[in-house]
C-alpha positions as CSV (number, residue, x, y, z in Angstrom):
1,A,0.0,0.0,0.0
2,S,1.1,3.6,-0.5
3,S,1.1,4.2,3.3
4,D,3.8,1.5,3.6
5,R,5.9,3.2,0.9
6,I,5.5,6.5,2.7
7,D,6.6,4.9,6.0
8,D,9.6,3.4,4.2
9,V,10.6,6.8,2.8
10,L,10.2,8.4,6.2
11,D,12.3,5.6,7.8
12,I,15.1,6.1,5.1
13,D,15.0,9.9,5.6
14,A,15.3,9.5,9.4
15,A,18.2,7.1,8.9
16,L,20.0,9.5,6.6
17,V,19.5,12.3,9.1
18,G,20.9,10.1,11.8
19,L,23.9,9.2,9.6
20,A,24.4,12.9,8.8
21,S,24.7,13.7,12.5
22,S,27.1,10.9,13.0
23,D,29.2,11.3,9.8
24,P,28.1,14.1,7.5
25,Q,30.6,13.0,4.7
26,A,29.1,9.4,4.7
27,A,25.6,10.8,4.4
28,E,26.7,13.0,1.5
29,L,28.2,10.0,-0.2
30,V,25.0,8.1,0.1
31,K,23.1,11.0,-1.4
32,L,25.5,11.3,-4.3
33,R,25.4,7.6,-5.0
34,Y,21.6,7.0,-4.6
35,F,20.0,10.3,-5.6
36,A,22.5,11.7,-8.0
37,G,23.5,8.3,-9.4
38,L,27.2,9.0,-9.2
39,S,29.8,6.2,-9.3
40,I,32.3,5.8,-6.4
41,P,35.1,7.6,-8.3
42,D,32.8,10.4,-9.3
43,A,31.3,10.8,-5.8
44,A,34.9,10.7,-4.4
45,A,35.9,13.6,-6.7
46,V,32.9,15.6,-5.6
47,L,33.8,15.0,-2.0
48,G,37.5,15.7,-2.5
49,I,38.6,12.2,-1.2
50,S,40.3,9.3,-2.9
51,P,38.2,6.5,-4.5
52,R,39.7,4.1,-1.9
53,N,38.5,6.3,1.0
54,A,35.1,6.5,-0.7
55,D,35.0,2.7,-0.9
56,F,35.6,2.5,2.9
57,L,33.1,5.3,3.6
58,W,30.5,3.6,1.3
59,A,30.9,0.3,3.2
60,Y,30.5,2.1,6.5
61,A,27.5,4.1,5.4
62,R,25.7,1.0,4.0
63,A,26.3,-0.9,7.2
64,W,25.2,2.0,9.4
65,L,22.0,2.5,7.4
66,L,21.2,-1.2,7.3
67,R,21.6,-1.4,11.1
68,S,19.6,1.8,11.6
69,L,16.8,0.4,9.4
70,G,16.6,-2.8,11.4
71,G,18.3,-5.0,8.9
72,G,21.5,-5.6,10.8
73,A,22.2,-8.3,13.4
74,E,22.2,-7.1,17.0
């Protein structure tokens, strides 16, 4: 139902806000990857970091969001 989708969007938004308060650069990377569709190298260039650092940051951000959204193991 559409109310489930709205709840999902709100949950994702809340998770991104939480990530931004914990690690603003990681949240920005998520936005660049998901909403702007940038590759890791392109997002790294926008953020002024190396692609290797962006890879590490991407892995961290994904794990953080997964846990925040209830998908991670406790």
